[in-house]
C-alpha positions as CSV (number, residue, x, y, z in Angstrom):
1,M,130.1,24.6,97.5
2,W,131.1,28.0,98.8
3,L,133.4,30.5,97.0
4,I,135.3,33.5,98.2
5,E,136.0,36.3,95.7
6,F,138.3,39.3,96.2
7,V,137.5,42.9,95.3
8,D,140.0,45.6,94.4
9,G,143.8,45.4,94.5
10,H,145.9,42.8,92.7
11,L,143.5,40.1,93.9
12,N,140.5,41.7,92.2
13,G,138.4,39.2,90.5
14,I,140.1,36.1,91.9
15,C,137.6,33.5,93.1
16,L,138.6,30.5,95.2
17,P,136.3,27.6,96.2
18,F,136.1,25.8,99.5
19,E,134.0,23.0,101.0
20,Q,134.2,23.4,104.7
21,K,137.2,25.5,105.7
22,F,139.4,28.2,104.2
23,T,142.1,30.3,105.7
24,L,143.7,33.7,104.9
25,T,147.0,34.3,106.6
26,G,149.9,36.8,106.6
27,N,152.4,34.0,107.1
28,K,154.0,33.5,103.7
29,D,155.7,30.3,104.7
30,A,152.5,28.5,105.6
31,R,151.7,25.4,103.4
32,V,148.3,24.1,104.2
33,Q,145.4,23.0,102.0
34,D,142.6,25.6,101.5
35,L,144.9,28.4,102.6
36,L,145.9,31.6,100.9
37,S,148.9,33.7,102.1
38,V,148.4,37.4,101.7
39,P,151.5,39.0,103.4
40,E,150.9,42.2,101.4
41,Y,147.8,42.7,103.5
42,F,148.2,40.8,106.7
43,T,151.1,40.6,109.2
44,S,152.6,37.2,109.8
45,G,150.5,36.6,112.9
46,T,147.2,37.7,111.4
47,E,144.8,35.0,110.2
48,L,141.2,34.7,109.1
49,S,139.7,31.2,109.4
50,F,136.5,30.6,107.4
51,E,134.2,27.6,108.2
52,V,130.9,26.4,106.9
53,K,128.5,25.6,109.7
54,D,124.8,25.1,109.5
55,K,124.9,26.2,105.8
56,K,126.4,29.5,106.9
57,V,129.9,30.8,106.7
58,Q,131.5,32.0,109.9
59,V,134.9,33.5,110.3
60,T,137.3,33.7,113.3
61,G,139.8,36.5,113.7
62,F,137.7,39.2,112.1
63,L,136.5,40.4,115.5
64,R,138.6,41.1,118.6
65,G,139.1,38.2,121.0
66,N,138.8,35.7,118.3
67,K,135.0,36.0,118.5
68,I,133.1,34.3,115.7
69,K,131.4,36.5,113.1
70,R,128.7,35.1,110.8
71,L,129.0,36.3,107.2
72,K,126.1,37.2,104.9
73,A,126.4,35.9,101.4
74,N,127.3,38.4,98.7
75,R,128.0,41.2,101.3
76,I,131.4,42.7,100.8
77,Y,133.6,42.8,103.9
78,R,136.9,44.6,104.3
79,F,139.7,43.6,106.7
80,K,143.2,45.1,106.8
81,G,142.7,46.6,103.4
82,L,141.5,43.3,101.8
83,S,138.0,43.3,100.5
84,F,136.1,40.0,99.8
85,F,132.7,38.4,99.8
86,V,131.5,34.8,100.0
87,F,128.7,33.1,98.1
88,Q,127.3,29.7,97.2
89,E,128.0,28.3,93.8
90,G,125.4,29.7,91.3
91,A,124.2,32.5,93.6
92,R,126.8,35.2,93.0
93,Q,125.2,38.6,93.5
94,P,127.8,40.9,95.2
95,A,126.4,44.0,96.9
96,L,128.8,46.2,94.9
97,R,126.7,49.3,95.1
98,R,126.6,49.3,98.9
99,Y,130.3,48.6,98.9
100,R,131.2,51.4,96.5
101,F,129.1,53.8,98.6
102,R,130.9,52.8,101.8
103,Q,134.2,52.9,99.9
104,Y,133.6,56.4,98.5
105,R,131.4,57.9,101.2
106,L,134.1,60.2,102.6
107,L,134.8,61.4,99.0
108,A,131.1,61.8,98.4
109,A,130.6,63.7,101.7
110,F,133.6,65.9,100.9
111,T,132.3,66.5,97.3
112,F,128.8,67.3,98.7
113,L,130.3,69.7,101.3
114,L,132.5,71.2,98.6
115,N,129.4,71.7,96.4
116,I,127.6,73.4,99.3
117,V,130.5,75.7,99.9
118,F,130.7,76.5,96.2
119,T,127.0,77.0,95.9
120,L,127.0,79.3,98.9
121,A,130.0,81.3,97.6
122,L,128.2,81.6,94.3
123,Y,125.0,82.7,95.9
124,L,126.8,85.3,98.1
125,G,128.7,86.5,95.1
126,F,125.4,86.8,93.2
127,I,123.8,88.7,96.1
128,N,126.9,91.0,96.3
129,H,126.7,91.6,92.6
130,Q,123.0,92.4,92.8
131,Q,123.5,94.8,95.7
132,S,126.3,96.5,93.8
133,Q,124.1,96.8,90.7
134,V,121.2,98.2,92.8
135,A,123.6,100.8,94.3
136,T,124.8,101.7,90.8
137,Y,121.2,102.1,89.5
138,L,120.3,104.3,92.5
139,D,123.4,106.5,91.8
140,L,122.3,106.8,88.2
141,I,118.7,107.7,89.2
142,G,119.8,110.3,91.6
143,S,116.4,111.2,93.1
144,G,112.9,110.1,92.7
145,Y,110.0,108.5,94.5
146,I,107.9,105.3,94.3
147,K,104.1,105.5,94.1
148,D,101.5,102.9,93.0
149,G,104.3,100.5,92.1
150,Q,106.1,102.9,89.8
151,L,109.3,104.7,90.2
152,T,109.1,108.4,89.2
153,V,112.4,110.1,88.2
154,F,113.4,113.4,86.7
155,D,116.5,112.7,84.6
156,Q,116.1,111.4,81.0
157,N,119.8,110.6,80.7
158,A,119.7,108.5,83.8
159,V,116.7,106.5,82.5
160,N,118.5,105.8,79.2
161,R,121.4,104.2,81.1
162,L,119.2,101.8,83.1
163,P,118.4,98.3,81.9
164,E,115.2,97.6,80.0
165,F,113.4,95.7,82.8
166,L,113.8,98.8,85.0
167,R,112.7,101.3,82.4
168,Q,109.4,99.5,82.0
169,N,108.4,100.5,85.6
170,I,109.7,104.0,85.5
171,N,107.6,107.2,85.1
172,L,109.7,110.1,83.8
173,V,108.8,113.6,84.8
174,E,110.6,116.2,82.7
175,S,108.8,119.4,83.7
176,N,110.8,122.1,85.5
177,E,107.9,124.2,86.5
178,Y,107.7,122.9,90.1
179,L,110.0,122.7,93.1
180,R,111.5,119.3,93.7
181,A,112.1,118.1,97.3
182,S,115.0,115.8,98.2
183,R,113.0,114.3,101.1
184,L,109.4,113.3,101.7
185,D,109.2,115.2,105.0
186,I,108.9,119.0,104.4
187,E,108.6,121.8,106.9
188,L,107.0,125.1,105.9
189,V,108.8,128.0,107.7
190,S,108.3,131.7,107.5
191,E,111.3,133.4,106.0
192,Y,110.7,136.5,108.2
193,S,110.1,134.9,111.6
194,H,111.4,131.4,111.0
195,Q,108.2,130.0,112.6
196,P,106.3,127.0,111.2
197,I,103.5,127.8,108.7
198,T,100.3,125.8,108.5
199,G,99.6,124.2,105.1
200,R,97.9,121.2,103.6
201,L,98.8,118.8,100.8
202,V,96.6,118.3,97.8
203,S,97.4,115.4,95.5
204,K,97.4,116.1,91.7
205,A,97.8,113.7,88.8
206,D,101.5,114.7,88.2
207,R,102.4,116.5,91.4
208,D,101.4,117.4,95.0
209,E,100.3,120.9,95.9
210,I,101.1,122.6,99.2
211,V,98.2,124.9,100.0
212,I,99.1,127.9,102.3
213,D,96.8,130.7,103.4
214,T,98.9,133.8,102.5
215,Y,96.1,136.2,103.7
216,E,96.0,137.9,100.4
217,R,92.3,138.8,100.8
218,D,92.9,140.3,104.2
219,N,95.8,142.3,102.8
220,Q,93.5,143.5,100.0
221,I,90.7,144.5,102.5
222,M,93.2,146.4,104.7
223,A,94.6,148.3,101.7
224,L,91.0,149.2,100.7
225,F,90.0,150.4,104.1
226,G,93.3,152.3,104.8
227,G,93.2,153.9,101.3
228,N,89.7,155.2,101.9
229,G,90.4,156.7,105.4
230,L,88.6,154.0,107.5
231,S,90.0,152.9,110.8
232,F,89.5,149.2,111.4
233,T,90.6,146.1,113.4
234,K,89.9,142.4,112.9
235,Q,88.6,140.2,115.6
236,D,88.4,136.5,114.7
237,E,86.3,136.5,111.5
238,H,84.8,140.0,111.9
239,W,86.0,143.4,110.7
240,L,85.3,146.3,113.1
241,V,85.2,149.5,111.1
242,S,84.6,153.1,111.9
243,D,82.0,153.5,109.1
244,R,80.1,150.3,108.3
245,A,78.1,151.8,105.4
246,K,81.2,153.2,103.7
247,A,83.1,149.9,104.2
248,S,80.2,147.9,102.7
249,Q,80.2,150.1,99.6
250,I,84.0,149.8,99.2
251,L,83.9,146.0,99.5
252,K,81.1,145.6,97.0
253,S,82.9,147.9,94.5
254,A,86.0,145.6,94.9
255,G,84.0,142.4,94.3
256,L,84.2,141.3,97.9
257,S,80.5,141.3,98.7
258,S,80.9,138.0,100.7
259,V,82.9,139.9,103.3
260,V,80.1,142.5,104.0
261,A,78.4,140.1,106.4
262,Q,81.6,140.1,108.5
263,L,81.5,143.9,109.1
264,K,80.7,145.4,112.5
265,S,80.7,149.0,113.7
266,R,83.5,150.0,116.0
267,K,80.9,151.5,118.3
268,D,80.8,148.1,119.9
269,E,84.4,148.6,121.1
270,T,85.5,149.8,124.5
271,S,85.8,153.6,124.9
272,I,87.9,155.5,127.4
273,I,86.2,158.0,129.8
274,T,88.2,161.2,130.3
275,S,88.6,163.0,133.6
276,S,86.2,165.8,132.4
277,Q,83.5,163.1,131.8
278,F,84.0,161.6,135.3
279,P,82.9,164.1,138.0
280,Y,83.0,161.5,140.8
281,S,85.2,160.4,143.6
282,I,86.1,156.8,144.1
283,F,86.2,154.7,147.3
284,Y,87.8,151.2,147.0
285,S,88.3,148.6,149.7
286,T,89.5,145.0,149.3
287,K,87.1,143.9,152.0
288,S,83.9,145.7,151.4
289,G,84.3,146.5,147.7
290,G,84.1,150.0,146.3
291,Y,81.8,152.7,145.1
292,I,81.8,156.1,143.4
293,Y,80.1,159.1,144.9
294,D,79.4,162.8,144.5
295,Q,77.1,165.3,146.2
296,Q,74.0,163.5,144.9
297,G,74.9,160.1,146.4
298,R,76.8,156.9,146.1
299,Y,76.9,154.4,143.2
300,W,77.8,150.7,143.9
301,E,78.4,147.9,141.3
302,G,75.2,147.4,139.4
303,S,74.0,151.0,139.9
304,T,73.1,153.1,136.9
305,V,75.2,156.3,136.6
306,P,73.8,159.1,134.5
307,R,75.5,159.5,131.1
308,L,78.0,156.6,131.9
309,G,75.8,153.5,132.2
310,V,75.7,150.6,134.7
311,I,78.7,150.0,136.8
312,Q,80.2,146.5,135.9
313,S,83.1,146.5,138.2
314,I,85.3,148.8,140.5
315,T,88.9,147.8,140.9
316,R,92.1,149.5,142.1
317,D,92.9,150.8,138.7
318,K,89.7,151.3,136.8
319,V,85.9,151.5,136.8
320,V,84.0,149.7,134.0
321,F,80.6,150.8,132.8
322,K,78.2,149.2,130.3
323,D,75.9,151.5,128.3
324,G,73.8,149.3,126.0
325,Q,76.2,147.7,123.6
326,Q,79.1,150.0,124.4
327,T,81.6,149.4,127.2
328,R,83.3,152.4,128.8
329,V,86.3,152.4,131.1
330,Y,87.6,155.1,133.5
331,L,91.2,154.6,134.3
332,I,92.1,155.6,137.8
333,Q,95.2,157.7,137.9
334,P,97.8,156.8,140.6
């Protein structure tokens, strides 16, 4: 024997047996055996005809075109709002879980989507709150820098207003002995010329030093030489002085013995030949070169001139001589 049981609605729990055939119809005036009229679900022309064939229940009217549909025992079907399942006597095991899932799947999907939206909104709200908190903390800190995983700041009051988990990773520097930069990139500029100054960074335990050569030693040396009546110039690393012996003594007395090796006599410098020291006439040609001459003879480049030295060059505006280590120049007057 087969039975049909209804699920939900006012027919919920009603179970009707049938041997071979059973009919559900919307015609409330029908009076046939094994027939149930359900006008609250079906229209008057709607009818489902159940028939047991080959130990299976098949139904006509469930599909379009009156096609036959074979029903699976205990599977819940829904037609025109009426839910039911068929089963053999003693084998009732309705697939309610699957039915409930299909029944509430839209609600479940909507609830799931709503949960996603709520979770996303909660996450975005949390992120926004975190960003706002970070901005607040940065405003409280004011200025500082991060090194070796620690944030170094300079304001004790700001640190006290930060949460404990941040204070554990903060290094407070309260010393006011040093300059504090607002940026990591620093340019050294001369106050006088506004030109860049060369310097180098030296890292210390609690600060960075900017080392600049202020030429203090050079200034001290120039003050010593000038104060003692010496004339001098500096070429590269060497000091050219008018009296090397006196300069050496002055430097040693001032504790600057290391500079003595840089001293040179100014005799190595170029000297100017006056007109009274140059009793020669000059011939100069761009094609054949030039020479100087007097009553005794001519002197070309490379010739040795008495009391002046070897001629190095003759140009339109000067004659250059080399006498040992000393260079002498005669300037040709226009």
